[in-house]
C-alpha positions as CSV (number, residue, x, y, z in Angstrom):
1,M,-31.9,-30.4,8.2
2,S,-29.3,-31.1,5.7
3,S,-26.2,-29.6,4.3
4,T,-25.1,-29.1,0.6
5,P,-23.1,-31.8,-0.2
6,P,-19.5,-31.3,-1.2
7,R,-18.9,-31.6,-5.4
8,S,-16.8,-33.4,-6.6
9,P,-13.8,-31.0,-8.9
10,A,-14.7,-33.6,-11.9
11,G,-18.1,-33.4,-11.8
12,P,-20.2,-31.2,-13.6
13,R,-20.1,-27.5,-13.7
14,R,-22.8,-24.9,-13.4
15,R,-23.1,-22.5,-15.8
16,P,-20.9,-19.1,-15.7
17,P,-22.0,-16.5,-13.2
18,R,-23.5,-13.5,-14.5
19,P,-21.0,-10.6,-14.1
20,A,-21.1,-9.0,-10.7
21,Q,-23.9,-5.9,-11.0
22,G,-23.1,-2.4,-10.2
23,R,-19.9,-2.0,-11.8
24,S,-18.3,1.9,-11.9
25,R,-17.2,3.4,-15.4
26,T,-13.9,2.0,-14.3
27,G,-14.9,-1.7,-14.9
28,R,-14.1,-2.5,-11.3
29,P,-16.7,-3.6,-9.2
30,A,-18.7,-1.0,-6.9
31,V,-17.7,-1.7,-3.6
32,R,-20.3,-0.1,-1.1
33,P,-17.9,1.3,1.7
34,R,-17.9,0.0,5.0
35,R,-16.4,0.6,8.5
36,R,-13.6,-1.2,10.0
37,P,-14.0,-3.3,13.3
38,R,-11.7,-5.5,15.2
39,W,-10.8,-8.6,13.6
40,A,-9.1,-12.2,14.3
41,M,-7.2,-13.5,11.8
42,R,-4.0,-13.0,10.4
43,A,-3.0,-15.5,8.0
44,V,-4.6,-14.6,4.3
45,T,-6.1,-17.7,4.2
46,T,-9.2,-16.2,2.4
47,L,-6.9,-14.3,-0.5
48,S,-7.1,-17.3,-2.8
49,V,-10.9,-16.9,-2.6
50,V,-11.6,-13.0,-2.2
51,V,-9.0,-12.4,-5.0
52,L,-10.1,-15.1,-7.4
53,A,-13.5,-14.6,-7.3
54,S,-15.0,-11.9,-5.3
55,A,-16.0,-9.7,-8.5
56,G,-17.6,-12.6,-10.2
57,I,-14.5,-14.0,-12.2
58,G,-15.9,-16.2,-14.9
59,H,-15.9,-20.0,-14.8
60,A,-13.5,-19.9,-17.7
61,V,-10.9,-18.2,-15.9
62,M,-11.2,-20.1,-12.8
63,S,-11.2,-23.5,-14.6
64,G,-7.7,-25.6,-14.4
65,L,-7.1,-24.2,-11.0
66,D,-8.0,-27.1,-9.1
67,A,-5.1,-29.0,-10.6
68,D,-3.1,-26.5,-8.4
69,I,-4.3,-27.3,-5.2
70,A,-2.5,-30.0,-3.1
71,R,-4.8,-32.3,-1.5
72,V,-5.4,-33.7,1.7
73,D,-8.1,-35.8,3.4
74,P,-9.1,-34.5,6.7
75,F,-12.6,-36.2,6.7
76,K,-11.0,-39.8,6.8
77,D,-12.8,-42.7,8.8
78,M,-14.4,-39.7,11.1
79,K,-17.1,-41.1,12.9
80,N,-20.1,-39.5,15.2
81,R,-20.0,-36.3,13.6
82,P,-22.2,-33.4,14.5
83,R,-25.4,-33.1,12.4
84,A,-25.2,-31.9,9.2
85,G,-27.1,-28.2,8.9
86,H,-28.0,-25.7,5.9
87,G,-25.4,-23.8,3.8
88,M,-21.4,-24.9,3.5
89,N,-19.0,-24.3,6.7
90,V,-15.2,-24.3,5.7
91,L,-12.4,-24.5,8.2
92,L,-9.7,-22.2,6.8
93,V,-6.3,-22.6,8.8
94,G,-2.8,-21.0,8.7
95,T,0.3,-22.8,9.5
96,D,3.7,-22.1,10.4
97,G,5.3,-23.5,7.5
98,R,8.2,-21.9,6.5
99,D,10.5,-24.4,4.1
100,K,10.3,-22.2,1.2
101,I,11.3,-19.2,2.9
102,S,15.3,-18.3,2.5
103,E,17.9,-18.0,5.2
104,A,17.9,-14.2,4.5
105,E,14.4,-14.1,5.1
106,R,14.6,-15.9,8.4
107,R,17.3,-13.7,9.7
108,A,15.4,-10.5,8.8
109,Y,12.2,-11.2,9.9
110,R,12.8,-13.4,12.8
111,L,11.9,-16.6,11.1
112,G,14.4,-18.8,13.1
113,G,14.0,-22.0,14.5
114,A,12.1,-25.2,13.7
115,P,8.2,-24.4,13.2
116,C,5.9,-26.0,15.7
117,H,3.9,-27.3,12.8
118,C,0.9,-26.0,14.4
119,T,-1.8,-23.8,13.5
120,D,-1.3,-20.1,13.7
121,T,-4.7,-18.9,12.3
122,I,-8.0,-20.7,12.8
123,M,-11.1,-19.8,11.2
124,M,-14.6,-21.1,10.4
125,V,-16.4,-19.5,7.4
126,H,-20.1,-20.5,6.8
127,I,-21.6,-19.4,3.5
128,S,-25.1,-19.4,3.5
129,E,-27.7,-21.9,1.8
130,D,-28.6,-19.0,-0.9
131,R,-24.6,-17.8,-1.2
132,E,-25.3,-14.4,-0.5
133,R,-24.1,-14.3,3.0
134,A,-20.7,-15.1,4.5
135,S,-20.2,-15.5,8.3
136,V,-16.6,-15.6,9.6
137,V,-15.4,-16.6,12.9
138,S,-11.8,-16.7,14.2
139,L,-10.9,-19.2,17.0
140,P,-8.1,-18.1,18.8
141,R,-4.8,-20.2,18.8
142,D,-4.5,-20.5,22.6
143,S,-8.5,-21.3,23.3
144,Y,-8.8,-24.0,25.8
145,A,-9.8,-27.8,24.1
146,E,-10.4,-31.2,24.7
147,L,-8.3,-33.2,22.4
148,P,-10.4,-36.4,21.4
149,A,-9.2,-39.8,21.9
150,H,-7.0,-40.8,18.5
151,T,-4.8,-43.3,17.1
152,D,-1.2,-41.9,16.0
153,A,-1.3,-42.1,12.1
154,T,2.6,-43.0,12.3
155,T,3.4,-45.0,15.2
156,G,-0.3,-46.5,15.8
157,K,0.2,-45.4,19.3
158,Q,-3.6,-45.1,21.2
159,H,-3.8,-41.3,22.6
160,G,-6.7,-40.8,25.2
161,A,-8.6,-37.5,25.5
162,H,-6.5,-34.6,27.0
163,P,-6.3,-31.0,27.3
164,I,-4.6,-28.5,24.9
165,K,-4.4,-25.3,23.3
166,L,-6.2,-25.6,20.2
167,N,-3.1,-24.8,17.5
168,A,-1.7,-27.8,19.2
169,A,-4.5,-30.3,17.6
170,Y,-2.4,-29.9,14.2
171,A,0.9,-30.8,15.5
172,E,-0.6,-33.9,17.3
173,G,-2.5,-35.0,14.1
174,G,-2.8,-32.8,11.1
175,P,-5.8,-31.9,9.6
176,Q,-7.9,-34.3,10.4
177,L,-7.4,-34.0,14.4
178,T,-7.8,-30.2,14.1
179,V,-11.2,-30.8,12.2
180,R,-12.5,-33.3,15.0
181,T,-11.2,-30.8,17.9
182,V,-12.9,-27.9,16.1
183,E,-16.2,-29.8,15.4
184,A,-16.2,-31.2,19.3
185,L,-15.7,-27.7,20.4
186,T,-18.2,-26.1,18.1
187,K,-20.7,-28.8,17.7
188,V,-20.7,-27.5,13.7
189,K,-20.1,-29.8,11.0
190,I,-17.3,-29.0,8.8
191,D,-17.6,-29.5,5.2
192,H,-14.4,-28.4,3.6
193,Y,-11.0,-27.7,4.3
194,L,-8.3,-25.2,3.4
195,E,-4.8,-24.6,4.7
196,V,-2.1,-21.9,4.0
197,D,1.4,-21.0,5.3
198,F,3.8,-18.5,5.8
199,T,5.2,-18.7,2.1
200,S,2.2,-18.5,0.5
201,F,1.4,-15.3,3.0
202,M,4.4,-13.4,2.1
203,K,4.3,-14.1,-1.7
204,T,0.9,-12.8,-2.2
205,V,1.5,-9.6,-0.4
206,D,4.6,-8.9,-2.5
207,V,2.5,-9.7,-5.4
208,L,-0.2,-7.2,-4.7
209,G,3.0,-4.5,-4.5
210,G,2.7,-4.3,-0.9
211,V,-0.3,-3.4,1.8
212,E,-0.6,0.0,3.2
213,I,-1.5,0.1,6.9
214,C,-1.6,3.2,8.9
215,T,-0.5,2.4,13.1
216,A,-2.2,5.5,15.1
217,E,0.8,5.2,17.6
218,P,4.2,3.4,17.4
219,V,4.2,-0.3,17.1
220,K,6.8,-2.3,18.5
221,D,7.9,-6.2,18.9
222,S,11.3,-7.2,20.0
223,Y,10.1,-11.1,19.2
224,T,9.2,-10.1,15.6
225,G,11.5,-7.4,14.9
226,L,8.3,-5.2,14.1
227,N,9.4,-1.5,14.7
228,L,7.1,1.3,13.3
229,P,6.6,4.6,14.1
230,A,3.1,6.1,14.1
231,G,2.0,7.0,10.8
232,R,1.0,5.2,7.4
233,H,3.6,2.4,5.9
234,R,3.4,0.3,2.7
235,M,4.7,-3.3,4.1
236,S,5.9,-5.8,1.9
237,G,5.6,-9.5,2.3
238,G,8.1,-9.8,5.1
239,Q,7.1,-6.8,7.0
240,A,3.4,-7.5,6.8
241,L,4.3,-11.3,8.3
242,Q,5.8,-9.8,11.4
243,F,2.9,-7.0,11.8
244,V,0.1,-10.1,11.7
245,R,2.3,-12.7,14.0
246,A,3.4,-9.8,16.7
247,R,2.2,-10.7,20.2
248,H,4.3,-8.9,22.4
249,I,3.1,-5.1,21.7
250,D,1.0,-4.8,25.0
251,G,-0.7,-7.1,27.4
252,A,-3.5,-8.0,25.0
253,S,-1.2,-10.9,23.4
254,D,-3.2,-13.4,21.5
255,L,-6.2,-11.0,21.3
256,G,-4.3,-7.7,20.6
257,R,-2.6,-9.4,17.7
258,M,-6.1,-10.3,16.0
259,Q,-7.1,-7.1,16.2
260,R,-4.2,-5.7,14.1
261,Q,-4.8,-9.0,11.8
262,Q,-8.2,-7.6,11.4
263,R,-6.6,-4.3,10.4
264,F,-4.2,-6.1,8.2
265,L,-7.2,-8.0,6.5
266,A,-9.0,-5.1,5.6
267,A,-6.3,-3.2,3.9
268,L,-5.3,-6.4,1.9
269,L,-8.6,-6.6,0.6
270,E,-8.7,-3.2,-0.6
271,R,-5.8,-3.5,-2.1
272,A,-6.5,-6.8,-3.8
273,T,-10.2,-5.4,-4.8
274,S,-8.8,-1.8,-6.0
275,S,-5.3,-2.6,-7.7
276,G,-7.1,-4.1,-11.1
277,V,-5.9,-7.6,-10.1
278,L,-8.9,-9.2,-11.0
279,L,-9.1,-7.0,-14.6
280,N,-5.5,-7.8,-15.1
281,P,-5.0,-11.0,-16.7
282,M,-1.0,-11.0,-16.0
283,K,-1.7,-9.4,-12.3
284,F,-4.3,-12.2,-11.8
285,R,-2.1,-15.0,-12.8
286,D,0.9,-14.2,-10.6
287,V,-1.5,-13.8,-8.0
288,T,-2.9,-17.5,-8.3
289,R,0.0,-18.8,-8.5
290,A,1.6,-17.4,-5.4
291,V,-1.6,-18.3,-3.3
292,L,-2.2,-21.7,-4.5
293,G,1.5,-22.7,-4.5
294,S,0.9,-23.2,-0.7
295,V,-2.9,-24.3,-0.6
296,R,-4.0,-27.5,0.7
297,A,-7.4,-28.6,0.6
298,D,-9.7,-31.5,0.7
299,K,-10.7,-33.2,-2.4
300,G,-14.3,-32.3,-2.7
301,F,-12.8,-28.6,-2.6
302,G,-13.1,-27.2,-6.0
303,T,-13.6,-24.3,-8.5
304,D,-17.3,-24.5,-7.8
305,E,-16.8,-24.1,-4.0
306,L,-14.4,-21.0,-4.8
307,L,-17.1,-19.5,-6.9
308,D,-19.4,-20.0,-3.8
309,L,-16.9,-18.3,-1.3
310,G,-16.4,-15.3,-4.0
311,R,-19.7,-14.7,-4.8
312,A,-21.0,-15.0,-0.9
313,M,-18.0,-12.5,0.0
314,R,-18.3,-10.2,-2.9
315,N,-19.4,-7.2,-0.8
316,F,-17.8,-8.3,2.4
317,S,-15.4,-6.5,4.6
318,P,-13.8,-6.7,8.2
319,S,-16.4,-4.3,9.4
320,S,-19.5,-6.6,8.7
321,S,-20.9,-7.8,11.8
322,E,-20.3,-11.3,10.5
323,F,-16.8,-11.1,11.0
324,T,-16.2,-12.0,14.7
325,T,-14.1,-13.5,16.8
326,V,-15.5,-16.5,19.6
327,P,-16.3,-14.4,22.7
328,I,-13.8,-15.2,25.7
329,G,-15.1,-16.3,28.9
330,Q,-12.0,-16.4,30.9
331,L,-8.4,-14.9,29.7
332,G,-5.5,-16.6,31.4
333,Y,-7.2,-19.9,32.5
334,V,-4.1,-21.9,33.5
335,V,-3.8,-25.7,32.9
336,K,-1.6,-27.8,34.3
337,G,1.3,-29.2,31.6
338,I,0.0,-26.3,29.2
339,G,0.5,-22.8,30.7
340,S,-2.1,-20.0,30.5
341,T,-5.3,-20.7,27.9
342,L,-8.2,-18.3,27.0
343,K,-11.5,-20.1,27.9
344,W,-14.6,-19.5,25.8
345,D,-17.8,-18.2,27.0
346,P,-20.3,-21.1,27.3
347,V,-23.3,-19.3,26.7
348,R,-22.4,-16.5,24.2
349,S,-20.1,-19.1,22.3
350,E,-23.1,-21.4,21.9
351,Q,-25.0,-18.6,20.7
352,L,-22.8,-18.0,17.9
353,F,-22.4,-21.3,16.8
354,R,-25.8,-22.1,16.9
355,A,-26.8,-19.1,14.5
356,L,-24.1,-20.8,12.0
357,R,-25.7,-24.5,12.6
358,E,-28.8,-23.1,11.9
359,D,-27.7,-20.5,9.0
360,Q,-28.6,-17.2,10.6
361,P,-27.0,-14.1,10.5
362,L,-24.5,-13.4,13.6
363,S,-25.9,-9.5,13.8
364,G,-28.0,-10.7,16.8
365,R,-25.9,-12.2,18.9
366,T,-25.6,-11.6,22.3
367,G,-23.8,-8.6,24.1
368,T,-21.0,-9.4,27.1
369,P,-22.9,-10.8,30.3
370,A,-21.7,-9.0,33.3
371,P,-18.7,-10.6,34.6
372,G,-19.9,-13.1,37.9
373,T,-23.6,-12.2,37.0
374,S,-25.0,-14.6,34.2
375,T,-27.0,-17.7,34.9
376,P,-25.3,-20.6,33.4
377,G,-27.4,-21.8,30.4
378,T,-29.6,-18.5,30.4
379,P,-28.8,-16.4,27.2
380,A,-28.6,-12.6,27.7
381,P,-31.0,-10.4,25.2
382,A,-29.6,-9.8,22.0
383,Q,-28.0,-6.5,21.4
384,E,-26.3,-5.0,18.4
385,P,-22.6,-3.9,18.9
386,V,-22.5,0.0,20.0
387,R,-20.5,2.1,17.2
388,V,-17.8,4.2,18.9
389,P,-15.2,6.7,17.4
390,V,-12.0,4.8,18.8
391,P,-11.3,1.3,18.2
392,P,-11.1,-0.6,21.9
393,G,-7.4,-1.8,21.1
394,Q,-6.2,1.8,20.7
395,I,-7.8,2.6,24.7
396,Q,-5.7,2.1,27.2
397,V,-7.3,1.4,31.0
398,Q,-6.9,0.8,34.2
399,I,-9.5,-0.6,36.5
400,E,-10.1,0.6,40.1
401,N,-12.7,-1.8,42.1
402,G,-14.7,0.9,43.9
403,T,-16.4,-1.8,46.1
404,E,-16.4,-4.2,48.8
405,S,-17.3,-7.0,46.3
406,A,-14.2,-9.1,46.1
407,G,-12.4,-9.8,42.6
408,L,-15.1,-7.4,40.9
409,G,-12.0,-5.3,39.6
410,K,-10.4,-8.3,37.9
411,R,-13.8,-9.4,36.1
412,V,-14.7,-6.1,34.7
413,D,-10.8,-6.1,33.5
414,T,-11.0,-9.5,32.0
415,A,-14.3,-8.5,30.2
416,L,-13.2,-5.2,28.9
417,A,-9.8,-7.2,27.7
418,A,-12.1,-9.8,26.1
419,E,-13.6,-7.3,23.9
420,G,-10.6,-5.7,22.9
421,F,-9.4,-2.5,25.3
422,R,-6.1,-2.6,26.4
423,T,-6.4,-3.2,30.1
424,T,-3.4,-3.2,32.2
425,R,-4.1,-6.7,33.7
426,Q,-3.5,-5.1,37.1
427,P,-6.3,-4.1,38.6
428,T,-6.4,-2.2,41.9
429,N,-8.8,-1.2,45.0
430,A,-9.8,2.1,45.7
431,E,-8.5,3.5,49.0
432,R,-12.3,4.5,49.9
433,P,-15.0,1.4,48.9
434,G,-18.6,2.2,48.3
435,A,-18.8,3.9,45.4
436,E,-22.5,3.7,43.8
437,R,-21.6,4.8,40.4
438,T,-19.1,3.7,37.8
439,V,-16.9,6.4,36.6
440,V,-14.5,6.6,33.5
441,S,-11.9,9.7,34.4
442,Y,-10.2,10.9,31.4
443,D,-7.8,13.6,29.8
444,P,-9.6,15.8,27.9
445,R,-7.1,15.0,24.5
446,W,-8.5,11.8,25.2
447,D,-12.3,12.5,25.1
448,R,-13.4,10.5,22.0
449,S,-11.5,7.1,23.6
450,A,-13.6,8.1,27.2
451,K,-17.0,8.4,25.0
452,S,-16.0,4.8,23.5
453,L,-15.1,3.1,26.6
454,A,-18.2,4.7,28.7
455,A,-20.6,3.1,25.8
456,A,-18.7,-0.3,26.7
457,L,-20.0,0.6,30.4
458,P,-24.1,1.4,30.4
459,G,-24.5,3.8,32.6
460,S,-21.2,4.9,33.6
461,E,-20.1,8.6,34.2
462,L,-17.5,10.4,32.3
463,R,-15.3,12.6,34.6
464,E,-12.5,14.9,33.1
465,V,-8.9,14.9,34.7
466,K,-6.6,17.6,32.9
467,G,-3.2,15.9,32.9
468,Q,-4.3,12.3,33.3
469,G,-2.5,11.4,30.2
470,P,-3.6,8.5,27.8
471,V,-4.6,6.3,30.2
472,L,-8.1,6.1,31.2
473,K,-9.2,4.8,34.7
474,V,-12.6,3.1,35.5
475,T,-13.7,3.2,39.0
476,V,-16.2,0.3,39.3
477,G,-19.5,1.4,41.4
478,S,-21.8,-0.8,43.0
479,D,-24.0,-0.2,39.8
480,F,-22.2,-2.3,37.2
481,R,-24.1,-4.7,35.4
482,S,-22.3,-5.8,32.3
483,V,-19.6,-4.9,29.8
484,R,-21.4,-4.3,26.5
485,E,-19.8,-4.9,22.8
486,V,-18.5,-2.3,21.1
487,R,-17.5,-2.0,17.3
488,A,-15.3,1.0,15.7
489,T,-16.5,3.5,13.1
490,E,-14.3,4.6,10.5
491,P,-11.4,7.0,12.3
492,T,-12.0,10.7,11.3
493,G,-10.7,13.9,12.8
494,S,-12.5,16.0,14.8
495,S,-15.0,18.8,13.3
496,D,-13.8,21.4,15.3
497,G,-9.9,21.1,14.2
498,V,-8.8,20.3,17.5
499,V,-5.7,17.6,17.4
500,R,-6.4,15.1,20.5
501,G,-4.3,12.8,21.6
502,D,-6.7,9.7,20.4
503,E,-7.1,10.6,17.0
504,V,-5.7,8.7,13.7
505,S,-3.6,11.3,11.9
506,C,-3.4,9.1,8.8
507,S,-5.0,11.4,6.3
């Protein structure tokens, strides 16, 4: 197999693409409505791609943008790289750079202190060989990784291989070591590299006139200063940065934050494609300047690659099955000298990255194997995610082990948290073990949440408990086999007019 070779920005150009088909009477692209699931990204690294090219912006308009992109060489002297596959793989990273942010903004949005020069966001974007499909995989910043042996570019000091959190690779060796680490983890060859920082993110949101977000419940994080009541909010660039950086809202930490990032990107894409940006030359100019002013890319990434990305993503939505997070096998994997990390599920992550290497859609990737029951190296049967009415990130869960199997409660808690549910992270044991059936107990006001949780626990029984409140209780029985992946449909109200505790009142 061979990959599409990088094109030089100075090389020959293709003919301008034809205008996108299916435009509405207003001239805007007709976008097929999609439903939003969870998403694992927080920087707007791809916004430059989506805004500039998603509607088929002509080649003439794109010409000259190459010169605005700062260049970096992330592939210098790299050896023993993974074998190339079909299509194009782009590594997108968002850094915590804040050099151009004012002191007033630093104070207002809690951006004080020196940046760690780490990657806050790491994503892999695969563009199919026919340039008709985009697959996006978010790699959690706290992922456990092995840093390859390398030589410090500044001091010349030799460093042996050692464990790290994935986001620290950038601090130790910049773009090049980041690429090497990701390739070693995924066995996927990276063709291009794009990087953006806090400044570009804030400016882009502000140039768009803000982005609207709806929260089903209050969201508060003392670390970033985020404090939102339930409801709909128009966020400025600084407020949006608080929203996507927040990690201390609930016990889900990095995984919970990535779910909020998914929701924000969905809103951001809607704003960028519905606000007339692509049809307003002045607005288009302002957005491109805001984005490209802080972007860095490899020298082979230019106008043609932007257009390829744009065409592949023109009908793309975070609700697509092609937008996912690398499967987590173990939360809180403690490493001496590093702390708590996220360890990937070895079977499911390999299946996911094999799909990228083989230029295959991600929709057939496997569901979650039963904690402690899967056979290493044996893939589980492929399963489509189950559509549920309430996003896992809105569902609070307490796990109780109803069996005599030691540690089962913790394994189920970990598996549900990996799928985005807000578990308490403190599973308990039932007073009387011996439960044969897994039971989901719920307050009737949270019946939609209960159905969503039960869908993730195949074969479980729903049991109504009036007055229990918003926290759902799972009593794990001996029939438990696996946690299945679920994906939320668009939030809608109940058909009977009854207001429930788990409904989003953001109409």
